[in-house]
C-alpha atoms as an extended CHARMM CRD file, in Angstrom:
* protein
*
       106  EXT
         1         1  UNK       CA              8.0190000000       -9.9090000000      -14.4640000000  PROA      1               0.0000000000
         2         2  UNK       CA              9.3650000000      -11.9760000000      -17.4280000000  PROA      2               0.0000000000
         3         3  UNK       CA              6.7490000000      -13.8980000000      -18.9350000000  PROA      3               0.0000000000
         4         4  UNK       CA              6.2410000000      -15.9880000000      -15.8750000000  PROA      4               0.0000000000
         5         5  UNK       CA              2.7790000000      -17.5220000000      -15.2700000000  PROA      5               0.0000000000
         6         6  UNK       CA              0.4080000000      -15.3870000000      -12.9820000000  PROA      6               0.0000000000
         7         7  UNK       CA              0.3690000000      -17.6420000000       -9.5670000000  PROA      7               0.0000000000
         8         8  UNK       CA             -2.6870000000      -19.7750000000       -8.9910000000  PROA      8               0.0000000000
         9         9  UNK       CA             -2.3640000000      -19.5260000000       -5.1390000000  PROA      9               0.0000000000
        10        10  UNK       CA             -1.9980000000      -16.5470000000       -2.5310000000  PROA      10              0.0000000000
        11        11  UNK       CA              1.1560000000      -17.4830000000       -0.1800000000  PROA      11              0.0000000000
        12        12  UNK       CA             -0.1610000000      -18.4830000000        2.9360000000  PROA      12              0.0000000000
        13        13  UNK       CA              1.4620000000      -15.3030000000        5.0480000000  PROA      13              0.0000000000
        14        14  UNK       CA             -1.1230000000      -13.1530000000        2.6200000000  PROA      14              0.0000000000
        15        15  UNK       CA             -4.0890000000      -14.7170000000        3.9140000000  PROA      15              0.0000000000
        16        16  UNK       CA             -4.8850000000      -12.2380000000        6.6780000000  PROA      16              0.0000000000
        17        17  UNK       CA             -5.5930000000       -9.7110000000        3.6540000000  PROA      17              0.0000000000
        18        18  UNK       CA             -8.3160000000      -12.4290000000        2.8170000000  PROA      18              0.0000000000
        19        19  UNK       CA            -10.5120000000      -12.2210000000        6.0510000000  PROA      19              0.0000000000
        20        20  UNK       CA            -13.9460000000      -12.3640000000        3.9500000000  PROA      20              0.0000000000
        21        21  UNK       CA            -13.2020000000      -15.3690000000        1.7380000000  PROA      21              0.0000000000
        22        22  UNK       CA            -11.7140000000      -18.8810000000        2.0870000000  PROA      22              0.0000000000
        23        23  UNK       CA             -7.9230000000      -17.2540000000        0.9290000000  PROA      23              0.0000000000
        24        24  UNK       CA             -6.6880000000      -21.1970000000       -0.1610000000  PROA      24              0.0000000000
        25        25  UNK       CA             -9.5850000000      -21.5390000000       -2.7810000000  PROA      25              0.0000000000
        26        26  UNK       CA             -9.0260000000      -17.7480000000       -4.4920000000  PROA      26              0.0000000000
        27        27  UNK       CA             -6.8370000000      -18.3560000000       -7.9360000000  PROA      27              0.0000000000
        28        28  UNK       CA             -5.6190000000      -15.1580000000       -8.3260000000  PROA      28              0.0000000000
        29        29  UNK       CA             -5.3660000000      -15.6250000000      -12.1660000000  PROA      29              0.0000000000
        30        30  UNK       CA             -8.7400000000      -16.3300000000      -12.2240000000  PROA      30              0.0000000000
        31        31  UNK       CA             -9.5760000000      -12.6660000000      -10.3860000000  PROA      31              0.0000000000
        32        32  UNK       CA             -6.1060000000      -10.6940000000      -11.1200000000  PROA      32              0.0000000000
        33        33  UNK       CA             -7.9140000000       -7.1390000000      -10.3770000000  PROA      33              0.0000000000
        34        34  UNK       CA             -9.6710000000       -8.1750000000       -7.0060000000  PROA      34              0.0000000000
        35        35  UNK       CA             -6.3230000000       -9.5970000000       -5.4320000000  PROA      35              0.0000000000
        36        36  UNK       CA             -4.5250000000       -6.8380000000       -6.4340000000  PROA      36              0.0000000000
        37        37  UNK       CA             -6.9890000000       -4.2180000000       -5.1920000000  PROA      37              0.0000000000
        38        38  UNK       CA             -7.1360000000       -6.1040000000       -1.9940000000  PROA      38              0.0000000000
        39        39  UNK       CA             -3.0040000000       -6.2280000000       -1.5920000000  PROA      39              0.0000000000
        40        40  UNK       CA             -2.4090000000       -3.0910000000       -2.7820000000  PROA      40              0.0000000000
        41        41  UNK       CA             -4.9590000000       -1.2040000000       -0.7780000000  PROA      41              0.0000000000
        42        42  UNK       CA             -4.8640000000       -3.5210000000        2.5630000000  PROA      42              0.0000000000
        43        43  UNK       CA             -1.5990000000       -5.2160000000        2.2220000000  PROA      43              0.0000000000
        44        44  UNK       CA              1.8260000000       -4.3510000000        3.6460000000  PROA      44              0.0000000000
        45        45  UNK       CA              5.0600000000       -4.2790000000        2.0230000000  PROA      45              0.0000000000
        46        46  UNK       CA              5.5890000000       -7.9190000000        1.8200000000  PROA      46              0.0000000000
        47        47  UNK       CA              2.1610000000       -8.0080000000       -0.4550000000  PROA      47              0.0000000000
        48        48  UNK       CA              2.8900000000       -4.9510000000       -2.1740000000  PROA      48              0.0000000000
        49        49  UNK       CA              6.4010000000       -6.8880000000       -3.3960000000  PROA      49              0.0000000000
        50        50  UNK       CA              4.5230000000      -10.3570000000       -3.7040000000  PROA      50              0.0000000000
        51        51  UNK       CA              1.5740000000       -8.0200000000       -6.4550000000  PROA      51              0.0000000000
        52        52  UNK       CA              4.8260000000       -6.2440000000       -8.5020000000  PROA      52              0.0000000000
        53        53  UNK       CA              6.7660000000       -9.7110000000       -8.5610000000  PROA      53              0.0000000000
        54        54  UNK       CA              3.6510000000      -11.9790000000       -9.5650000000  PROA      54              0.0000000000
        55        55  UNK       CA              1.4850000000       -9.2610000000      -11.9090000000  PROA      55              0.0000000000
        56        56  UNK       CA              2.4940000000       -7.6190000000      -14.8380000000  PROA      56              0.0000000000
        57        57  UNK       CA              2.5210000000       -3.9400000000      -14.6210000000  PROA      57              0.0000000000
        58        58  UNK       CA             -0.2480000000       -3.4250000000      -17.1960000000  PROA      58              0.0000000000
        59        59  UNK       CA             -2.7250000000       -5.2950000000      -14.8290000000  PROA      59              0.0000000000
        60        60  UNK       CA             -1.5820000000       -3.3400000000      -12.1680000000  PROA      60              0.0000000000
        61        61  UNK       CA             -2.4750000000       -0.3890000000      -13.6220000000  PROA      61              0.0000000000
        62        62  UNK       CA             -5.4440000000       -1.3580000000      -15.0470000000  PROA      62              0.0000000000
        63        63  UNK       CA             -6.6240000000       -2.3040000000      -11.5900000000  PROA      63              0.0000000000
        64        64  UNK       CA             -5.9470000000        1.1490000000      -10.1890000000  PROA      64              0.0000000000
        65        65  UNK       CA             -7.3480000000        2.7770000000      -13.4120000000  PROA      65              0.0000000000
        66        66  UNK       CA            -10.6640000000        0.7540000000      -13.0320000000  PROA      66              0.0000000000
        67        67  UNK       CA            -11.5050000000       -0.3690000000       -9.3360000000  PROA      67              0.0000000000
        68        68  UNK       CA            -13.2790000000        1.7860000000       -6.7610000000  PROA      68              0.0000000000
        69        69  UNK       CA            -12.4520000000        0.0180000000       -3.7690000000  PROA      69              0.0000000000
        70        70  UNK       CA             -9.4540000000        2.0150000000       -2.9960000000  PROA      70              0.0000000000
        71        71  UNK       CA             -8.9830000000        4.1520000000        0.0900000000  PROA      71              0.0000000000
        72        72  UNK       CA             -8.4510000000        7.6070000000       -0.8030000000  PROA      72              0.0000000000
        73        73  UNK       CA             -4.7620000000        7.6900000000        0.4090000000  PROA      73              0.0000000000
        74        74  UNK       CA             -4.2510000000        4.3790000000       -1.3030000000  PROA      74              0.0000000000
        75        75  UNK       CA             -5.4110000000        5.1990000000       -4.3490000000  PROA      75              0.0000000000
        76        76  UNK       CA             -3.8450000000        8.8170000000       -4.2680000000  PROA      76              0.0000000000
        77        77  UNK       CA             -0.5870000000        7.4320000000       -3.9440000000  PROA      77              0.0000000000
        78        78  UNK       CA             -0.6810000000        4.7620000000       -6.5700000000  PROA      78              0.0000000000
        79        79  UNK       CA             -1.6770000000        7.0970000000       -9.4960000000  PROA      79              0.0000000000
        80        80  UNK       CA              1.5300000000        9.2560000000       -8.2020000000  PROA      80              0.0000000000
        81        81  UNK       CA              3.4100000000        5.8440000000       -8.5270000000  PROA      81              0.0000000000
        82        82  UNK       CA              2.3000000000        4.6260000000      -11.3040000000  PROA      82              0.0000000000
        83        83  UNK       CA              1.7270000000        8.6240000000      -12.5580000000  PROA      83              0.0000000000
        84        84  UNK       CA             -1.8690000000        7.7900000000      -13.9050000000  PROA      84              0.0000000000
        85        85  UNK       CA             -3.4560000000       11.3950000000      -14.3200000000  PROA      85              0.0000000000
        86        86  UNK       CA             -6.7910000000       11.5140000000      -12.3910000000  PROA      86              0.0000000000
        87        87  UNK       CA             -9.2170000000       12.0810000000      -15.0730000000  PROA      87              0.0000000000
        88        88  UNK       CA             -8.3620000000        7.9720000000      -16.0070000000  PROA      88              0.0000000000
        89        89  UNK       CA             -9.2930000000        6.7360000000      -12.8450000000  PROA      89              0.0000000000
        90        90  UNK       CA            -12.6340000000        5.3780000000      -12.0580000000  PROA      90              0.0000000000
        91        91  UNK       CA            -12.2470000000        5.8750000000       -8.5750000000  PROA      91              0.0000000000
        92        92  UNK       CA            -12.0830000000        9.8570000000       -9.1040000000  PROA      92              0.0000000000
        93        93  UNK       CA            -15.1650000000       10.0620000000      -11.5400000000  PROA      93              0.0000000000
        94        94  UNK       CA            -18.7160000000       10.8860000000      -10.7410000000  PROA      94              0.0000000000
        95        95  UNK       CA            -21.2410000000        9.6010000000       -9.6260000000  PROA      95              0.0000000000
        96        96  UNK       CA            -18.8100000000        7.3040000000       -7.1670000000  PROA      96              0.0000000000
        97        97  UNK       CA            -16.9400000000       10.0160000000       -5.6140000000  PROA      97              0.0000000000
        98        98  UNK       CA            -20.4220000000       11.4770000000       -4.6580000000  PROA      98              0.0000000000
        99        99  UNK       CA            -22.0320000000        8.1720000000       -3.5380000000  PROA      99              0.0000000000
       100       100  UNK       CA            -18.8860000000        7.3580000000       -1.8350000000  PROA      100             0.0000000000
       101       101  UNK       CA            -19.0780000000       10.5190000000        0.3050000000  PROA      101             0.0000000000
       102       102  UNK       CA            -22.5780000000       10.4080000000        1.0810000000  PROA      102             0.0000000000
       103       103  UNK       CA            -22.3970000000        6.7480000000        2.3270000000  PROA      103             0.0000000000
       104       104  UNK       CA            -19.1460000000        7.3000000000        4.1480000000  PROA      104             0.0000000000
       105       105  UNK       CA            -18.2800000000       11.2410000000        4.6950000000  PROA      105             0.0000000000
       106       106  UNK       CA            -14.7360000000       10.4790000000        5.7050000000  PROA      106             0.0000000000
């Protein structure tokens, strides 16, 4: 992304990944970490391409480092892809890991 502004709407073809909210009212510029997290975790190839085209890499990496709503396989993939050390990723830190295993032992 070369100094382009972050979009203010989600493309209609990606609305299905926001089943729990009104995607028409979601502004990715106001909630970038939420949008990136949802699409990198639940999205398809088209969603990932849109994220990588629409957001600066720094915000994508910040999302991976700070958000805890990723599945285990997805977070493992993205930290490898962006070469982020596990110890810098909140998902892998305690007490979240123990709590996650207690609530969802799979």
